[in-house]
Structures are given as C-alpha cells and as structure tokens.
N, C-alpha and C positions, 0 to 999 in steps of 0.2 A: 459502786457508788454507794453514797451510806442514805438512801433513803428511805431509810426508817427513823429516821434521827427527827425528831420533830415535824412541820410539818410540808403539806407535798414542796418542791423546790418554786413550780409553777406561778406560784404567790411574792416569790421574792421579785416580780420582774423590778419593780420600782427600788429595794432593796439589795444589790447585789456585796452592801458589809453584812448584812443580813444574811442571804444568802454563804459567802466562805462562814462562817462563824457558828449557825444553827443549823442551817443543812448538812457541811462538809468535812465540820467541826474540822476547823483551823482557824489559829488565832496568826494577824497577820501583825506584821510592826509597821510603826506609823508610815514609816514612803512609803508602802507598799499600800495601805489604803490611802496616801495621796493620790498614789495614782490612780486608786478607783472614784476617787472622791474627783480629778478630777477630771476625768473619763464624764461621769453626768452632769462636769456643768460647759455649755456654749463654752468657742466650739463643736464642743463634741472629740479632743482629738488634742491626744498628746503626747509628746516627744519626756523617753526617758533615760537617761544622762548616766551611765552608771557603771560605782567600780564592777570588778569579778564576785563572784557568791555574796550577793547580795540579794537572792533573790528575787529577779528581774522576771527571769522564767516562770519561774512558778507565779506571783499574781498575772503575766499571762495567762495560765493554764486554767487559772483556777475563774479568769473574766471567759474564754473560750468555758467554762462549763455552764457557769450563768448564765453567757447566754442563749447554749442549746437547751438550757431546761427552761429558761424566762420562756423564752420564743417559736412562736410556731405557726406560719410554715419560720424562717431567716437561714444566714445565713453568713457566717462564721471563715472569713477566708486568712488564711496564713502564710505566710512565705519571710525563707531566708535563703542566704544566699548558697548554699549549699542543702539535698535531701540528708543528709546522709544528717545537717545538723539542725536539721526539722524532726529527722524519726526518733532521733535517740537523743534528742534535751527537749523538747515544747512539747511535741505526744509523748516523748515517755512519760512528762510531769502528766499532763491531761491522762494518761494512764492509770497513773500511782490516783489520781482522782477519782475515775474508773472505775475500779479494778473490774472484767468479769464483767462485760458491758458488750449487749447485744448491740451486734450494727459494728463495732468496732475491732476489724480484723487487728490481731500483731502483724508487728510492723509496719505495718500501715499507714498511713498519712487521714485516715479517714476515717469522722463517726459518725455514722446518718441514721437516719429514719429507721425504727423495723417495726410491729403492727404492736407489740410487745412494750415499748418507750413510754411511757409514761409522762408530757407537760399536762397542757392545756387540754380536758375532757372535750371542750365542743368539737374540737380538729378528729374527724375520724381517719381511719390510715387509706380510707379509696382518698382522700381528697391530698393528701401528703403527697399519693404514689399523681397523685396529677399535676399538683405543684411539682413536685424532686428539689423542693428549696426549704430542707432541711435537713444543716449539715456544717458539720468543722470540719472543710480540706487544706491537705497540705497542698501548695505551690512555689516550683522554686523558682529564684530568678532567674535562670534559663527560659523557662517558656510564660515570659508575661503575656503569652500573646493566647495564654489558657482563661486569665482573668479576664477578660474579651467579655462584654456580653451579661453576665454574671450579678444584674441590675438585681436588687432587693429593697422594699421594705426595711425591715428589720433588718439593716449589712452590718455586723459586724471587722473589722479590718484588723491581723497584726500581725507589725514585719518585724519578726525576732533578725538580731545582729544587723543593726538597718545601715550601722555604716557601710556594710559594704552587699547594698543593694543598690543595684543602680538606678539614673535619674528619670527612667521609662515605667520604672516600676509605680515609682512614685506621681507618674501623669497619666498614669492610669489609675491609680488612688483614686484619685482628684474625678477620672471620670466617671467610678463608680458612685464612690458618697457625696452627700447631699449637702450633709450638715444639718440636718435635721433630725430631733428630737426622734430617738428610736435605733437610732445607726451610733457609729461611733469607728473612730482611728487612732492607734495604738501604737508605738513606736521607740522599741528597744535597743541601745545598740553601748557598745562600748567606744566614747567619745576617740578611739586613737588614729583616724585620716581627719586632718581637716579642706584635705579636697574633698573630700566625701558631699553626696546628695544630703544627707541631712543634716549637715553643717550647711546649709544652705537654707535646709528650710524652717532651722533652729533661728536662722537670721528676717525670718523672711516676719517674724510677729505674726504671725497665725494662731501657735500652736499653745497650746497649756504645753505646760515644761517643770516638772521634778527631777530633782538630781541624788542619788542616792549614791551615798559619798562606803566605805568601812570604816570609818570615822562615826557615824550615824549608829550603825549597826548595835544592835540592842543586848547582844552579844561582847559587844568589845566594851561599853557602858557595864555589861554589868559583871568580869571578867574582870574589868579595875576598883570596882567595888570589891573584888574577890568574894563575886557569886558562881553559882553555878550557871552555863550558859541557856539563856532562852529556847536557842534555837543552834542545838548540837551541831547537825550536819550543814550549816551554814559558817561564816566566816569565821573566825575564832581569832585574838590578843596576839596573843603567840604567833600568826601569821602576820596581823598588821604592819608588829614593831618586825621582824623578819626583811615583811620584806620593804619595808619602809629604809632599814638597814640598806641593804641593795640595791632598793633603788633611787635615791636620796640622802643628805649627807646628814647624819648627827648632829646637832645644836645641843654644842658643854653648856648645861642649866647654869652656871655661873655666868652665862651674856646675858645683855641683855635682847630681849624680844625685838625680831628687825622683821621691813618689811618680807615678805615673799614665803615665810617659814610657817608649815601649821602643827598643832602641836595636842596629845590627847593628856597631858598633864601638867605641871613644873617642868619635870624629870625628862618627860619624853615631846623634843622636838626636831625637828627634821627642817632641811631644806630638800624640796620636794626636789625628782628631775622628774625627763618631759612621761617616762613611762610611769613613776609613784603616779603624777597627773592626773591619765590616763586609766591606770589599771586598780590604781585603790581610790585616788579621788573624786573618780568622776568627773574629771570636769579636762579638757582639752589642751594637748599638751601641748608647755611655754616655751621650749627650746628649740622644737621640730615643729616640719609639717611642710605642707604643698602648696602655701601661704607667703604671699610677700610678707608679708603681718598675723604670726602667731597675736595670740588672743592678749597671754604674759602681755609679751613688746610692745598690743598697743595699748595697753592697760599702764605699763610704763611709762609711756609716752602722752596718754593723760593728763600723768601730773603733772608733770617739767610744765609752767608756764610762760613763756618769755613775752615782752615788751614789744608791740610790732612797730617796725624806723617804719615809717611811709619815704623813707628812699630805697628799696630794698626792695629787685625786681619777681612777679607774682610769676609764675609757672601754673602751668597746669597740664598735670598729667594724666591719660586712660591709656584704657586697656582694652580692646573693642573687642567682643563678641559680635557677631552678628549675625551668631544663629545660634542654633539650638538653646541647650539649655544652661548656658555659662550667660555671667554678668556682667553688662559693660559696667565698669569701676572707673572715678573719677573722681580724681584729687586736687584743690589745689593749694598752692603752696608761694607762700611771700618769704624770702630768705629761709633759715633754718624752721619757720609757723605755719604750720597747715593750719590753711583757716574755713576750709570746703573737704569731707569727701558726701557720695554719694555711691548707688550703682541703679542696673537700672540689665530689667530682662528683656529680650524682644525689640528692642531699636535696633533699626535697620542704618547704614549709614550714611545716608543723608539724617534723619531726626537727632543722625549725633554728630551728626561736623556742624548743624546747625544750635545745637544745643550750646555746642564748647562756642562758637562766636558770642552766643549771650553772657555764657563767660565771660569773655573776656571784656565787654565793655561791663559789665558789673564788677568784677574783681580790681579793674585797672589802676582805681583808686583817682590820682590826679596826673597819671602820665593816656598817652595815648592806649587805645584796645590795643593796637598794632605791635605796641612793646612787648604783650606779654607773652612769651614763648608757651606754644603745647604741643607735646610731647608725646605724642601715639604710638604705644603697641600694639600689630595687629602679628595678626600666627595664620 
C-alpha cells in the first residue's frame, strides 16, 4: 500500500478519483473514471459492459481498496462465477495495489482489519473486533447463502464476470443494497450471453451504464498517432487489428461506409461478427444469443417503417413466465408491423389473461375484439 504518498487514505471518502491518483499513484483512463463517477451518482449502482483487456478488473480493485481505506466499519463483498477467478484475477489486482498488507493472507479472498491497519483514527481496534464489519470478502456464486445477513451501513458490492452470475445472486444483492448514499453496487462483464440475468438488469432502467470498448482505449489512440502506449500491459493496437480481422470482415477502404461497420480510421474498417461485438466492442452480440430477438436484429427492425393497413389482422404473442425470475413478454402485431411490445416480472396466469383481453380491445381497430388471434407460449 502506498501509504507514504500524500495525505492519509481516509481523507478521500468523498473523492475516490483523488484516492486513486494521489494515494495509490495510479492514472485511470476516461472510461475507468466514468465508472467511479457513476458509482458516486444515484442510484449508486453501475453496469460496466466491456471488451477484453481494457482494465475493468483493475478499476474494481481500486474501488475495493478505496472503500476499505475510507470507511471503517465497512463491508465490501466481491463475487464471481468461480473462486479461481476471484482469487487469480480480482484479488490478484487488489494485492498489487496493497503489497505486504497485514490481514491479507496470500492466495486468500479476504482482506480484513488488523490492529496495525490505519484508517479513521476514532475507531479503536476493540470497536472493530466488536463489529467485525471491516473487510473485503470474496464469495463465489456457488455459496450465495453466505451473502445472507451481511447487512452494513457502508456496503460495496462488486460482481465480476457478472454475465456468469446466477439470478439468485442479484436477488440477494437487492436484499442487501439499500441504494442510500454510502453504498454502491457495480457489475463488470463481457456481454457474451443475452440470456443472462445481467442482460435483464440492463433492460430494467435501474442502473447507470458504462461501455468500455477496445476501440476507445487510450493505447489504441496513442499507437494510431505513432506514440507509445500509456498502459503497456493493456490492449494494444496490433491486438485490436488482429482480432477484428479474425472475428470480423475487413472492408475495402475504397468502398463507401455502410450501417453496421466500425472503424479505427479511414483505412481500418470492419463489419464485426458476434464475437467482435462482445470481446472487442463491449456490446451484446448482434448475430447470436439465447433471445428470440438479438440487439442487432431489433435495432434493424426499428429502422423499418411501414404504413399500417387497417384491413390487416391483429395478432398478440405472449411468452408466459408465471414463476421465478423470468419475464412475461408480450408483442402486438398487425400484418408485418409490430405495434406494441412490453414485458413484466411476477405476473401470475390470471393477471396475464386479463391483460391480454384488455389488449384485444385496445388494438382490435374496427374489428371485434374476438377477431384478434392470441398466441400463447408456455413451458
């Protein structure tokens, strides 16, 4: 820990960027700073969609270190799909920031107080022993019950590789996280699976969002301009070009630009494939997934506008999810045109049935409500 640099760590309680810059002595790039800024902004929860090797886990470690040093007592809970990823990725980054840290055994996923740990001076070690709520703890998704009962006024939740985290861990997170100032919840992930719970969280509108693309990384911009990369261990220009050629189709620079292409320069343009979307550009794959509609297909559909013929028949499609965390999806279609789409969580069969009848009356037009075909998918 770089405790000899600048003021004491605990003076940065309201300034995590200052803590990183002046106390840890690290320089974050703009998307990493955006993650921290949005975590300090209501509702104090952030989804970070990212390509590979852009520093998402590093900023997670910075946040864990800042929260531990700034608030005493406090509790930082970190989770990932496997213990190996917690130990060898997130906690490995945290150890680099805090070498030779007391109370941080090698290969362990627990950083906790010792009598020599210096943060807020008005908290005595005896008080800390009484509360035993001052730690950074890593717990895997396989032990979700271990999260239960870990309430704390100062709480930070860090979900790494969140696309692989099961829905019950998000429910547990909601039971712990109050959304009040002094708490935070951040999820980092490569957007590889549109069938994941974190995909549904994006659609809820309850989170701040950050996207970290390899195209935006300062190393790429620097090397395009002929300069040395400011972060040599992160993604490099040659890597981006190689992977885009592998996961996408290079476009002839003499051809005019078209929708769906991405570019680093006039001569470096590609039509990205699904793996380029999630691994490089930090966005959901547009050509595959577990959903009926991929993001890309839905975006293309929204660009098409047809004039609705009132003589076309109306159909309503409903994918019913009566139980659990899945959602009931409803789409109203007249001829080839989608008129309306929505989804709901927690609806029972009776509520869904009554609402479908209401939609039949709303969209029947000049026909009888009974003329509307309702197609229901159950499983």
